[in-house]
C-alpha positions as CSV (number, residue, x, y, z in Angstrom):
1,X,120.8,110.5,68.5
2,X,117.1,111.3,68.6
3,X,115.1,110.7,71.8
4,X,113.3,107.4,72.1
5,X,109.7,107.2,73.0
6,X,107.5,104.3,74.1
7,X,104.0,103.8,72.6
8,X,101.2,103.8,75.2
9,X,98.0,104.6,73.4
10,X,96.5,103.7,70.1
11,X,95.0,106.3,67.7
12,X,91.5,105.1,68.7
13,X,92.3,105.4,72.4
14,X,93.3,109.0,71.9
15,X,90.3,109.8,69.8
16,X,87.9,108.5,72.4
17,X,89.8,110.5,75.1
18,X,89.7,113.6,72.9
19,X,85.9,113.2,72.3
20,X,85.2,112.7,76.0
21,X,87.5,115.7,77.0
22,X,85.8,118.1,74.6
23,X,82.2,117.1,75.2
24,X,82.9,117.1,79.0
25,X,84.1,120.7,79.0
26,X,81.3,121.9,76.7
27,X,78.8,120.2,79.0
28,X,80.3,122.0,82.0
29,X,80.3,125.4,80.4
30,X,76.7,125.1,79.1
31,X,75.3,123.3,82.1
32,X,76.7,125.5,84.9
33,X,76.2,128.6,82.8
34,X,72.4,127.9,82.6
35,X,72.2,127.0,86.3
36,X,73.8,130.3,87.2
37,X,72.0,132.4,84.6
38,X,71.0,135.0,87.2
39,X,74.6,135.4,88.2
40,X,77.3,137.3,86.2
41,X,79.3,134.0,86.0
42,X,76.4,132.2,84.3
43,X,75.6,135.1,82.0
44,X,79.2,135.2,80.7
45,X,79.3,131.5,80.2
46,X,76.0,131.2,78.2
47,X,76.9,134.3,76.1
48,X,79.7,132.1,74.5
49,X,76.9,129.9,73.1
50,X,74.5,132.7,72.0
51,X,72.5,133.0,75.3
52,X,70.4,130.7,77.4
53,X,68.5,129.0,74.5
54,X,71.7,128.4,72.5
55,X,73.4,126.9,75.6
56,X,70.4,124.7,76.2
57,X,70.5,123.4,72.6
58,X,74.3,122.8,72.7
59,X,74.0,121.1,76.0
60,X,71.4,118.6,74.8
61,X,73.0,117.7,71.5
62,X,76.5,117.4,72.9
63,X,75.1,115.2,75.6
64,X,73.7,112.9,72.9
65,X,77.1,112.8,71.3
66,X,78.7,112.0,74.6
67,X,76.3,109.1,75.2
68,X,77.0,107.8,71.7
69,X,80.7,108.0,72.2
70,X,80.4,106.1,75.5
71,X,78.4,103.4,73.9
72,X,80.8,103.1,71.0
73,X,83.8,102.9,73.4
74,X,82.1,100.2,75.4
75,X,81.4,98.1,72.3
76,X,85.1,98.6,71.3
77,X,86.3,97.4,74.6
78,X,84.0,94.3,74.5
79,X,85.3,93.5,71.0
80,X,88.9,93.7,72.3
81,X,88.2,90.9,74.9
82,X,89.7,87.6,74.0
83,X,86.6,85.4,74.8
84,X,88.5,82.2,74.2
85,X,91.0,83.1,77.0
86,X,88.6,85.1,79.1
87,X,90.4,85.1,82.5
88,X,93.8,86.3,81.3
89,X,92.2,88.7,78.9
90,X,90.2,90.3,81.8
91,X,92.8,90.1,84.5
92,X,96.1,89.9,82.7
93,X,98.8,92.5,82.9
94,X,97.4,94.7,80.1
95,X,93.9,94.7,81.5
96,X,92.3,97.9,82.7
97,X,90.2,96.0,85.3
98,X,91.3,96.6,89.0
99,X,93.2,93.7,90.5
100,X,94.7,92.9,93.9
101,X,98.1,94.3,92.9
102,X,96.5,97.7,92.4
103,X,95.5,97.8,96.1
104,X,98.9,96.6,97.1
105,X,100.5,99.4,95.0
106,X,98.2,101.9,96.7
107,X,99.3,100.7,100.2
108,X,103.0,100.7,99.1
109,X,102.6,104.3,97.9
110,X,101.1,105.4,101.2
111,X,104.0,103.8,103.0
112,X,106.4,105.5,100.5
113,X,104.9,108.9,101.2
114,X,105.9,108.5,104.9
115,X,109.3,107.1,104.1
116,X,108.3,103.6,105.3
117,X,108.8,101.7,102.1
118,X,109.9,101.6,98.5
119,X,107.9,103.2,95.7
120,X,105.6,100.7,93.9
121,X,106.8,99.3,90.6
122,X,103.8,100.2,88.5
123,X,102.6,98.1,85.6
124,X,101.0,99.3,82.3
125,X,98.1,100.9,84.1
126,X,98.4,102.5,87.6
127,X,95.7,102.2,90.2
128,X,94.7,105.9,89.8
129,X,94.4,105.5,86.0
130,X,92.1,102.6,86.5
131,X,90.1,104.6,89.0
132,X,89.8,107.5,86.5
133,X,88.7,105.1,83.8
134,X,86.0,103.3,85.7
135,X,84.7,106.5,87.4
136,X,83.3,107.3,83.9
137,X,81.2,104.1,84.1
138,X,79.3,105.2,87.1
139,X,79.2,108.9,86.4
140,X,78.3,109.1,82.7
141,X,75.4,106.7,82.8
142,X,74.0,108.5,85.8
143,X,74.3,111.9,84.0
144,X,72.9,110.4,80.8
145,X,69.8,108.9,82.5
146,X,69.0,112.0,84.6
147,X,69.8,114.2,81.6
148,X,67.4,112.4,79.4
149,X,64.7,112.6,82.1
150,X,65.2,116.4,82.2
151,X,65.3,116.6,78.4
152,X,62.0,114.8,78.0
153,X,60.1,115.6,81.2
154,X,56.6,115.0,79.7
155,X,57.5,111.5,78.5
156,X,59.0,110.5,81.8
157,X,56.1,112.1,83.7
158,X,53.9,109.5,82.2
159,X,56.0,106.8,83.9
160,X,57.1,108.5,87.1
161,X,55.5,111.0,89.5
162,X,56.6,114.6,89.0
163,X,58.8,114.6,92.2
164,X,61.1,112.1,90.6
165,X,62.2,114.8,88.1
166,X,63.2,117.0,91.0
167,X,65.4,114.2,92.3
168,X,66.8,113.6,88.8
169,X,67.7,117.3,88.6
170,X,69.5,117.3,91.9
171,X,71.4,114.0,91.1
172,X,72.4,115.4,87.7
173,X,73.8,118.6,89.3
174,X,75.5,116.8,92.2
175,X,77.2,114.3,89.9
176,X,78.3,117.1,87.6
177,X,79.8,118.9,90.5
178,X,81.6,115.8,91.8
179,X,82.9,115.0,88.3
180,X,84.3,118.5,87.6
181,X,85.8,118.9,91.1
182,X,87.5,115.5,90.8
183,X,88.8,116.1,87.2
184,X,89.8,119.7,87.9
185,X,91.8,118.9,91.0
186,X,92.8,115.2,91.1
187,X,92.9,114.2,87.5
188,X,94.7,117.3,86.3
189,X,97.2,117.1,89.1
190,X,98.0,113.4,88.5
191,X,98.0,113.9,84.7
192,X,99.9,117.1,84.4
193,X,101.1,118.7,87.6
194,X,103.0,115.9,89.3
195,X,106.8,116.5,89.3
196,X,107.3,113.7,86.7
197,X,104.6,115.1,84.4
198,X,104.9,118.9,84.8
199,X,104.4,121.1,82.9
200,X,102.4,119.0,80.6
201,X,101.8,115.3,79.8
202,X,101.2,115.0,76.1
203,X,100.8,111.2,76.0
204,X,97.1,111.4,75.2
205,X,97.9,113.5,72.1
206,X,101.0,111.8,70.8
207,X,100.2,108.3,72.2
208,X,103.7,108.0,73.5
209,X,105.9,108.8,76.5
210,X,109.7,109.3,76.8
211,X,111.6,106.1,77.4
212,X,113.2,107.4,80.6
213,X,109.7,108.4,81.9
214,X,108.3,104.9,81.2
215,X,111.3,103.3,83.0
216,X,110.8,105.6,86.0
217,X,107.0,105.4,86.3
218,X,106.3,101.9,85.0
219,X,109.3,99.7,85.6
220,X,107.3,96.5,86.0
221,X,105.7,97.1,82.6
222,X,109.0,97.8,80.9
223,X,110.6,94.7,82.5
224,X,107.7,92.6,81.2
225,X,108.1,94.0,77.7
226,X,111.8,93.1,77.8
227,X,111.1,89.6,79.1
228,X,108.5,89.1,76.3
229,X,110.8,90.7,73.7
230,X,108.2,93.3,72.9
231,X,110.1,96.4,73.9
232,X,111.6,97.0,70.4
233,X,108.1,97.0,68.9
234,X,106.9,99.6,71.4
235,X,109.7,102.1,70.6
236,X,108.8,105.1,68.5
237,X,110.1,108.5,67.6
238,X,109.2,111.7,69.5
239,X,106.2,113.7,68.4
240,X,106.9,116.5,66.0
241,X,107.2,120.2,66.9
242,X,103.8,120.9,65.4
243,X,102.0,118.3,67.4
244,X,103.7,119.4,70.6
245,X,102.6,123.0,70.1
246,X,99.0,122.0,69.3
247,X,99.0,119.6,72.3
248,X,100.3,122.3,74.7
249,X,97.9,125.0,73.4
250,X,94.8,122.9,73.2
251,X,95.6,120.8,76.3
252,X,96.1,123.9,78.5
253,X,93.0,125.5,77.1
254,X,91.1,122.5,78.4
255,X,92.9,122.6,81.7
256,X,92.2,126.3,82.1
257,X,88.5,125.8,81.3
258,X,88.4,122.9,83.8
259,X,90.0,124.8,86.6
260,X,87.8,127.8,85.8
261,X,84.7,125.7,86.2
262,X,86.0,124.3,89.5
263,X,86.5,127.9,90.8
264,X,82.9,128.7,89.7
265,X,81.6,125.5,91.4
266,X,83.4,126.2,94.7
267,X,82.4,129.8,94.8
268,X,78.8,129.2,93.7
269,X,78.2,125.8,95.2
270,X,75.0,126.7,97.1
271,X,73.4,128.2,94.0
272,X,74.3,125.2,91.8
273,X,72.8,122.6,94.1
274,X,69.7,124.6,94.9
275,X,66.6,123.8,92.8
276,X,65.0,127.1,93.6
């Protein structure tokens, strides 16, 4: 009998994640490479893109693509809202918005770590997945605004005094550092290196997770699917061998790039945050 999987993500969900993942890594390689151009780290990074000018061009155009993807995803999420049943649509069990139960689950998990309580029975989205998702909504707009200011300094200098551009550059770098350190340590650990996910979580490539994993990690979601008689519709077949191989190779390439950039950031932090 073939293994049973449970569908978690739609094709569009996965494409949005793939686009964000690829553009994020490219922005990190080109951005930190240009900042550290006088250092061997930076010189090696920009050489991948044909030197400093090539890395600059790639950074700018990929940044535009990232912004467009962010706007399209936001429009997609707004379209998915059931405006005739706004409250259950925004705060129902399938919503990505934080709710009081997420804070309760966090507290339960803290108690569980110290052996003082039971493990929380997670729903469709865990509190850390919601945090990851909404972190993009404060980080990316900040990077986009400051990036556009640095991309068109003459235009913005007609509106703001010159010192504002220095602040924009510092904020752009600081937010980039924060984003990469968080993704490279917390997000990669929660996504791939936890005992239940190691050595690799391919859900964002195949869109599905093993039935047993869903039962263990999201029992409340699985119970609700059974109550609503929707579980059968969520069942699917395992991803093929080809997709698994591509997922592992491409996924770990991204992980290696992300961890490499974290090492660069932590070892060259002073140079990255200095505007001199």
